[in-house]
N, C-alpha and C positions, 0 to 999 in steps of 0.2 A: 588697389586699383591698378589694373594692368593697362599700360599705354601701348599704342600701336607704334610700329617702327617709324612711321611718318611723323609722329609727335616727338620722337627722341632724335632721329637723324634729320637735320634741317636741310643739308645739301652737301654734295661732294666738293672738295676744294681741288681746283685745278690750277697748278702752277708748276714751274720747272722742277722744284724739289719733289712735289707729290708724284709727277709722272716718272721720275727716276726711281722713287720708292716703289711705284706700282709694278715696275719690272721685277722687283725683289719679292713681290706678294704683299706689300704693305700699302694700304689704302687710306687716304686721308679724308675725314668728314668733319663738317661743322655740326656740332651736336648741341642739345639744350644744356644750358648752364648748370641745371640741377641734376643732370643724368649721371648715374654711377657706372663704373666699369662693367658690372654684370648686366645692367640694363642696356648698355651700348652693345655688348657682345650678343645679347639675345636679339636686339633690334637688327643688327647686321645679318644674323643668322636667318631671321624672318625675311628680310629684304632680298637676300640671295635666293631663298627658296621661292619667293614670289616672282622674281624677275627671271631666274634661271632654274626651272624645275629639274632639269637633267644634270645640272652642275653638281659635282660632288666636292663640296668645300667644307672646311672646318675652321672655326675662329680659333687661333692659337693664343693671341695675346692682344691686349688693348692698352695703349698708352694715351694719357690725356694731358692736355696743356691748357691752362687758363690764359686767355688773351685779354689783355687789359685795353680798353678803348683809350686811345691817346688824344689829348686835347689839341685841337687845331685852332690857331689864333689868326685872326685877320683884324689888324688895327686894334680897336678896343674890345672887340667881341670875340668870344670863343665858343666853340661847340665840342662836345664830347660824344663820340659814337659809343654805343652800348658795348659793355663787356661781353665776351663770348667764350666759347670752349671749343677746342679742336681735339679730335681723337684720331690716332694712327692705329689702325687695326691690321694685325698680321693674319693672313689667311693662307691655309695650305690647300693644294689641289689646283683645279683649273683656274686660269686667269679670268678676270671679270672684263666685260666689254665696256663698262662705264668709263674707264679711264684710257682706253685705247683711242688713238687719233687716226 
């Protein structure tokens, strides 16, 4: 079953480290926890072709990290956010405007 890129890539992550990496051609996304590296690479390729049809980009590498939801405690009660997954995708070619401020 083929999934669309919007089902694999949840959102781009914007923080200081990701903006510094974006200058080097590495873009950070929050992805579905069950997504594999080939699925992420295909989804990023489809996303770039949909948003920037004239952009000549190629996905070179995909690195993934599992993010564990940390328990937050308040008096006797605690809550645990859901676990997630982060992908750092290395792209060659033109820069993407998603991460430029």
